[in-house]
C-alpha positions, -999 to +999 in steps of 0.1 A: +000-001+000+016+034-014+010+067+000+023+084-033+063+087-019+071+054-004+058+019+000+057+003+035+059-031+040+040-048+067+069-053+091+075-017+090+039-007+092+037-026+125+069-014+136+057+024+135+021+018+149+032-001+174+060+021+187+028+051+183+010+027+208+037+017+233+050+052+232+032+077+254+043+111+243+038+101+210+004+093+211-005+130+219-005+147+185+006+133+150-011+156+124-048+146+113-051+141+076-075+164+061-109+155+058-131+157+029-159+181+031-184+152+031-169+136+061-169+169+083-205+177+077-231+167+106-267+170+103-286+193+129-303+162+144-270+151+154-249+158+184-213+175+173-183+164+189-152+183+194-135+195+161-104+181+164-121+144+166-154+152+144-132+146+110-122+113+122-159+101+134-174+111+101-151+089+079-156+061+101-194+066+101-195+072+061-170+042+051-185+011+039-176-021+061-157-034+031-133-004+030-134+006+070-099-014+075-080-003+045-091+032+052-080+032+088-045+017+077-042+047+055-053+068+082-026+056+106+002+055+079-009+096+070-006+105+108-038+097+128-026+087+161-038+051+178-058+072+205-074+095+179-086+059+161-098+046+196-114+079+203-133+082+170-144+046+171-158+051+205-173+081+198-191+070+163-208+042+187-219+067+214-231+086+183-251+062+161-260+033+182-287+033+205-279+022+240-316+008+243-314-021+255-278-020+269-264-049+252-272-067+216-258-044+189-251-018+214-219-044+222-199-025+195-195+005+219-189-015+250-163-037+233-139-009+225-126-008+259-121-046+263-103-044+226-081-016+237-069-036+270-063-070+249-043-048+224-022-031+251-008-065+261-007-084+229+027-084+209+038-058+192+029-072+155-008-076+172-017-046+189-035-033+159-059-065+156-084-060+181-091-024+173-093-033+134-118-060+146-140-036+166-138-013+138-158-040+117-178-046+144-191-013+147-200-009+111-222-044+114-238-029+144-242+005+126-257-013+097-283-029+120-293+002+139-303+018+106-322-009+099-336-008+135-351+029+129-316+048+125-310+061+157-286+091+161-279+111+195-292+146+191-281+176+207-288+185+243-317+207+251-295+234+258-324+254+276-330+228+301-294+222+310-290+235+347-261+259+357-231+247+378-246+254+411-274+232+403-264+206+380-255+179+409-289+181+424-306+180+395-288+151+379-294+130+413-332+139+414-338+134+378-320+095+382-340+088+411-371+092+396-360+079+362-366+109+341-349+103+311-351+138+295-342+157+328-311+134+333-301+142+297-298+180+303-284+174+338-258+153+332-246+178+305-247+204+329-225+181+351-201+174+330-195+214+326-192+221+361-175+192+379-143+174+372-141+141+368-137+123+396-165+138+408-188+130+381-180+098+382-185+091+420-219+103+412-226+079+384-210+046+401-242+043+422-267+044+391-245+014+373-244-003+402-279-004+415-301-021+385-293-056+373-318-053+343-306-065+307-283-088+330-255-067+347-248-046+311-255-013+328-226-015+353-207-030+322-214+002+302-208+024+331-173+007+337-162+005+302-175+040+293-154+057+324-123+035+315-123+046+279-126+083+285-096+080+309-078+068+278-091+089+253-095+122+271-122+136+296-128+161+272-152+138+251-174+129+282-207+149+279-218+127+247-205+097+262-223+106+296-253+116+278-253+077+258-248+064+293-273+076+311-299+072+286-289+035+287-292+033+327-326+044+326-339+018+302-367+004+319-381+011+353-373+005+393-382-035+394-374-067+408-340-063+399-332-031+414-346-047+449-310-059+463-296-024+458-312-013+489-302-038+512-267-034+500-268+006+508-278-005+540-252-032+549-227-011+534-238+016+560-233-010+588-199-020+577-172-015+607-149+011+603-118-008+595-137-031+568-108-026+543-080-038+568-095-077+573-071-109+569-071-133+539-091-163+547-091-192+520-115-211+544-140-182+542-134-178+505-149-216+500-176-208+526-188-184+507-186-200+474-211-228+491-232-201+499-233-186+463-247-219+451-278-218+470-285-188+488-310-160+476-298-130+465-305-108+499-289-139+516-258-140+499-251-102+503-257-104+539-234-136+545-210-116+524-214-085+551-211-110+579-180-124+567-164-086+562-176-080+601-155-108+610-124-094+596-123-111+565-105-097+538-125-078+511-104-097+486-113-131+501-149-123+489-140-108+456-122-145+454-156-161+462-177-143+436-153-146+408-151-184+415-187-184+417-192-169+384-165-191+369-181-224+382-215-211+367-196-210+335-183-240+337-215-257+344-235-240+316-217-225+292-232-195+274-248-161+276-258-159+313-229-170+329-203-151+308-224-120+321-219-131+357-181-130+352-182-095+331-205-077+353-188-091+383-155-076+370-171-043+363-185-039+399-148-051+414-137-020+389-164+002+404-149-012+440-114-004+431-118+031+412-142+048+439-132+067+469-164+061+487-163+035+513-201+034+508-201+028+469-171+004+474-191-018+498-226-014+477-207-028+447-189-059+466-224-067+480-240-062+448-215-088+435-229-112+458-267-104+453-263-106+413-247-144+414-279-158+427-297-142+399-277-153+371-277-187+386-316-187+384-316-173+353-293-200+341-312-225+356-344-213+336-330-213+305-320-252+309-303-282+327-281-266+355-261-293+366-243-295+403-209-300+391-181-293+385-171-279+415-145-254+412-125-255+444-123-292+442-116-297+405-086-321+400-057-311+383-041-334+357-009-337+366+000-362+339-017-343+312+007-314+318+035-327+300+023-312+270+018-278+284+001-251+269-003-256+232-019-290+243-045-274+264-057-255+238-052-280+208-072-305+227-100-279+239-126-283+214-127-322+224-132-320+259-135-285+276-136-303+313-104-324+304-084-291+290-097-272+322-079-302+346-049-298+323-047-262+323-046-260+361-018-284+363+001-267+334-004-230+354+010-245+385+042-263+367+052-231+353+045-212+381+035-185+365-003-175+345+014-159+316+022-182+292-012-197+293-028-157+291-004-151+262-016-184+246-056-177+252-052-138+242-038-148+209-065-172+203-089-146+210-073-119+185-069-142+159-100-168+158-127-147+181-158-135+161-181-123+189-179-090+212-183-117+241-152-134+231-132-100+237-152-089+269-146-122+286-109-125+278-103-090+292-119-097+324-107-129+327-069-115+324-077-088+347-094-106+373-068-133+372-040-107+378-063-093+408-074-128+423-055-146+452-024-166+438-040-201+449-073-193+430-057-183+396-053-216+381-091-224+387-104-192+373-081-196+343-094-233+338-129-222+343-122-195+315-115-224+289-154-233+287-159-201+266-124-199+249-114-203+212-094-235+204-060-236+181-080-260+160-109-233+152-100-212+117-092-180+122-115-151+120-122-141+084-121-101+102-086-108+118-076-123+079-088-089+068-069-068+093-037-083+088-042-079+051-049-041+057-019-030+083-001-052+061-005-037+028-013-068+011 
């Protein structure tokens, strides 16, 4: 692929782009190529983005799907930075994909952060693959959105935007009464009046409170906040308007009921709740609770353990082990979201500076696992095994190493899980397993959930108590691409685009 002055081979292109991704200062500003007039034009019905990113969003919006990867590669060669491409893709989704319900085609927006995270830890030669996959995925969702009514995020009603001194109160009141129009104007005022930290703290409880859409609301909240931290808070207003519109989908109902109890339990926690001690026995006991308890009982048992001086990290271990076990017992969409929503609640817990919010997120994680469990049960057989805490590693099978785990994965996932446990212990590190799993996701993944789950698994494995890591990784194999599968057609197109072939 040439630019009229020089021809780049694939290796040279990837070296250059990989350097931009890895080098922090270089991400800041390489000049954008001039946009064509039709690409910068925005109709009055659409929200106008910041002038420096509007041209990028417009060419992403207007380029046909079959040409988007080649166009992105060309723009990168001409000076577009990785951060600008990431921002343009995310904001194109924010403007063009309806966040109601939070899920389905809207995964094109929620997957962007996961794709970015996978790219950060990938070898330099593969760093663009997840972002290019996400570009193609956006174009597919954009086409679907057009077929379903062609929704567009419009301009805010400026006359309704509250002044700086009233924005916070107006936003809270609108969210509490589920008034989408008032909340839309109020969050715009809040973005203009308050700093990022204050705005995010106000938002966390509204992402945490509601399990409707099987946990997608906290997933969208966490991914929106994390992406804004990467692309720049100056893009927050349209992003948070889309988020608020999604959060207010539906109405208060049974799935918001655990939240009131979680808030109450948080208010009763001991002052030194964060200084508890590790307790593997408590983790195992809480895991057993999560196999059978009702939402309110599971949250109460978690609060009791915290009150006895058990470290909160031991509680998070139990919640993620329960999510992993559910995936082992019934692989599919429900169990998968038990993991990704728990990961997003965990992020809120780690990111918030308020004890009340952090504890509410923790107790909600315990209240939600039974909701996922019973939803899974309603969809078909939910067996009583395997049990993740007593699964026996296959020591003899470890001889084949990580490659054998993924090569035989499609034949028998439980056998592969037992082998994986032994391999991770034998290696003394999760890195070889994670590197192989990431590579397979990037080359063979075909669905947003492949990316979202992989990102959540890798993060939670880093955060988990070391003794539980092999079991969490073993559980993830029940939604993992096998080495024997064909490469994704999108991956092949992305390789050709960045390689100039």
